[in-house]
N, CA and C of each residue as an Amber inpcrd file, in Angstrom:
protein
   201
  84.2340000  81.9030000  87.3470000  85.2010000  82.6660000  86.5720000
  85.1460000  82.1680000  85.1200000  85.2300000  83.0920000  84.1920000
  85.1540000  82.7200000  82.7760000  86.4430000  82.0350000  82.3260000
  86.3520000  81.3620000  81.1890000  87.5320000  80.6890000  80.6290000
  88.6470000  81.6800000  80.3540000  88.2760000  82.8500000  79.8390000
  89.2810000  83.8700000  79.5240000  89.9720000  84.3260000  80.8010000
  89.1960000  84.5720000  81.8490000  89.7750000  85.0190000  83.1150000
  90.7050000  83.9570000  83.6930000  90.3010000  82.6960000  83.5930000
  91.1440000  81.6080000  84.0980000  92.4510000  81.5170000  83.3120000
  92.3650000  81.6210000  81.9890000  93.5750000  81.5770000  81.1560000
  94.4850000  82.7590000  81.4580000  93.8840000  83.9230000  81.6420000
  94.6660000  85.1160000  81.9620000  95.3820000  84.9400000  83.2950000
  94.6710000  84.4390000  84.2760000  95.2640000  84.2120000  85.5930000
  96.4150000  83.2200000  85.5090000  96.2460000  82.1520000  84.7510000
  97.3220000  81.1740000  84.5720000  98.5580000  81.8180000  83.9530000
  98.3410000  82.6500000  82.9550000  99.4700000  83.3210000  82.3010000
 100.1620000  84.2970000  83.2500000  99.3650000  85.0980000  83.9290000
  99.9330000  86.1100000  84.8240000 100.6890000  85.4460000  85.9670000
 100.2120000  84.3100000  86.4440000 100.9050000  83.5840000  87.5200000
 102.3100000  83.1650000  87.1270000 102.5510000  83.0040000  85.8410000
 103.8640000  82.5670000  85.3580000 104.8190000  83.7300000  85.1060000
 104.3160000  84.9430000  85.1620000 105.1400000  86.1170000  84.8630000
 105.9010000  86.5900000  86.0940000 107.0560000  87.2440000  85.8520000
 107.7370000  87.8970000  86.9730000 106.8370000  89.0050000  87.5470000
 107.0260000  89.3400000  88.7980000 106.1670000  90.3110000  89.4930000
 106.0780000  91.6480000  88.7450000 107.1970000  92.1510000  88.2490000
 107.1560000  93.4580000  87.5650000 106.3550000  93.3840000  86.2700000
 106.4510000  92.2750000  85.5650000 105.6830000  92.1130000  84.3250000
 104.2080000  91.9170000  84.6400000 103.9060000  91.1870000  85.7020000
 102.5190000  91.0180000  86.1200000 101.9100000  92.3680000  86.4930000
 102.7040000  93.2430000  87.1000000 102.2270000  94.5840000  87.4410000
 101.8750000  95.3640000  86.1770000 102.6680000  95.1850000  85.1170000
 102.3610000  95.8470000  83.8430000 101.0240000  95.3570000  83.2880000
 100.7740000  94.0640000  83.3990000  99.5010000  93.5020000  82.9370000
  98.3560000  94.1110000  83.7400000  98.5370000  94.2050000  85.0500000
  97.5140000  94.8100000  85.9070000  97.2800000  96.2730000  85.5300000
  98.3620000  97.0170000  85.3230000  98.2330000  98.4260000  84.9320000
  97.4510000  98.5540000  83.6320000  97.7420000  97.6780000  82.6750000
  97.0550000  97.7240000  81.3890000  95.5820000  97.3780000  81.5480000
  95.2840000  96.3620000  82.3550000  93.8920000  95.9790000  82.5830000
  93.1280000  97.1250000  83.2410000  93.7520000  97.8160000  84.1960000
  93.0940000  98.9600000  84.8410000  92.8880000 100.0970000  83.8590000
  93.8560000 100.3000000  82.9550000  93.7040000 101.3050000  81.9000000
  92.4980000 100.9710000  81.0140000  92.3600000  99.7010000  80.6400000
  91.2330000  99.2910000  79.8020000  89.9020000  99.5190000  80.5150000
  89.8510000  99.2370000  81.8080000  88.6260000  99.4860000  82.5720000
  88.2890000 100.9730000  82.6020000  89.2950000 101.7940000  82.8010000
  89.0730000 103.2420000  82.8250000  88.6100000 103.7380000  81.4580000
  89.2330000 103.2370000  80.4030000  88.8500000 103.6370000  79.0470000
  87.4080000 103.2450000  78.7630000  87.0040000 102.0700000  79.2140000
  85.6250000 101.6190000  79.0090000  84.6460000 102.5180000  79.7570000
  84.9980000 102.9230000  80.9760000  84.1220000 103.8030000  81.7510000
  83.9740000 105.1560000  81.0600000  85.0630000 105.6790000  80.5240000
  85.0110000 106.9570000  79.8040000  84.1490000 106.8140000  78.5560000
  84.2900000 105.7020000  77.8640000  83.4920000 105.4520000  76.6480000
  82.0060000 105.4050000  77.0000000  81.6600000 104.7340000  78.0910000
  80.2570000 104.6610000  78.4990000  79.7130000 106.0500000  78.8410000
  80.5080000 106.8480000  79.5490000  80.0810000 108.2150000  79.8770000
  79.8600000 109.0310000  78.6070000  80.7630000 108.8960000  77.6530000
  80.6550000 109.6410000  76.3990000  79.4080000 109.2160000  75.6380000
  79.1540000 107.9180000  75.5950000  77.9750000 107.4270000  74.8740000
  76.6880000 107.8990000  75.5370000  76.6570000 107.9400000  76.8700000
  75.4800000 108.4650000  77.5620000  75.2760000 109.9390000  77.2410000
  76.3640000 110.6770000  77.2030000  76.2760000 112.0960000  76.8750000
  75.7480000 112.2970000  75.4600000  76.2570000 111.5060000  74.5230000
  75.7840000 111.6000000  73.1360000  74.3140000 111.2320000  73.0370000
  73.8920000 110.2540000  73.8180000  72.4890000 109.8330000  73.7770000
  71.5750000 110.9320000  74.2870000  72.0770000 111.7880000  75.1740000
  71.2590000 112.8580000  75.7350000  71.1800000 114.0770000  74.8200000
  72.1040000 114.2140000  73.9050000  72.1710000 115.4130000  73.0770000
  70.8770000 115.7170000  72.3250000  70.2300000 114.7540000  71.6800000
  68.9960000 115.0890000  70.9560000  67.9090000 115.6690000  71.8640000
  67.8240000 115.1980000  73.0880000  66.7820000 115.7100000  73.9840000
  67.1170000 117.1070000  74.4920000  68.3780000 117.4970000  74.4440000
  68.7680000 118.8180000  74.9430000  68.1860000 119.9390000  74.0840000
  67.9090000 119.6730000  72.8250000  67.3320000 120.7170000  71.9770000
  65.9350000 121.0910000  72.4550000  65.2510000 120.1430000  73.1020000
  63.9330000 120.4460000  73.6560000  64.0300000 121.4260000  74.8190000
  65.1430000 121.4010000  75.5330000  65.3050000 122.2410000  76.7260000
  66.0190000 123.5570000  76.4250000  66.6690000 123.6250000  75.2830000
  67.4400000 124.8190000  74.9390000  66.7040000 125.5760000  73.8340000
  65.7790000 126.4240000  74.2560000  65.0240000 127.1870000  73.2710000
  64.7050000 128.5700000  73.8490000  64.2350000 129.4530000  73.0070000
  63.9860000 130.8440000  73.4160000  62.9370000 130.9430000  74.5190000
  61.9310000 130.0960000  74.5020000  60.8840000 130.1420000  75.5290000
  61.4220000 129.8450000  76.9220000  62.4510000 129.0470000  76.9940000
  63.0230000 128.6620000  78.2870000  64.2540000 129.4840000  78.6530000
  64.5560000 130.5220000  77.9010000  65.7610000 131.3180000  78.1380000
  65.7720000 131.9310000  79.5320000  64.6220000 132.2510000  80.0790000
  64.5630000 132.8590000  81.4170000  65.1930000 131.9540000  82.4730000
  65.1230000 130.6480000  82.2620000  65.6950000 129.7020000  83.2340000
  67.2050000 129.7440000  83.2540000  67.8250000 130.2520000  82.2010000
  69.2970000 130.3060000  82.1520000  69.8540000 131.2200000  83.2460000
  69.0620000 132.1840000  83.7100000  69.5420000 133.1500000  84.6870000
  68.8650000 132.9820000  86.0450000  68.1660000 131.8770000  86.2320000
  67.4800000 131.6430000  87.4980000  68.5220000 131.3390000  88.5840000
  68.2900000 131.8330000  89.8050000  69.2450000 131.5480000  90.8780000
  69.1820000 130.0870000  91.2630000  70.3370000 129.5740000  91.6570000
  70.4100000 128.1790000  92.1000000  69.7290000 128.0500000  93.4620000
  69.1500000 126.9260000  93.6850000  68.4660000 126.6810000  94.9610000
  69.4020000 126.0300000  95.9300000
């Protein structure tokens, strides 16, 4: 366990249960926000390559039936 995690655990252990729950809720929010940020960054990274696939020559594929 990292030093930060150990210090956090020590602090949370001293808090009342309801306040510790708030810390947990906030930590889970931060994890969710990080996951959304990673998804957004992956999407942005893909955008330049999408211009290669979105062109008049490939327009016929826009109406192809799904398999």
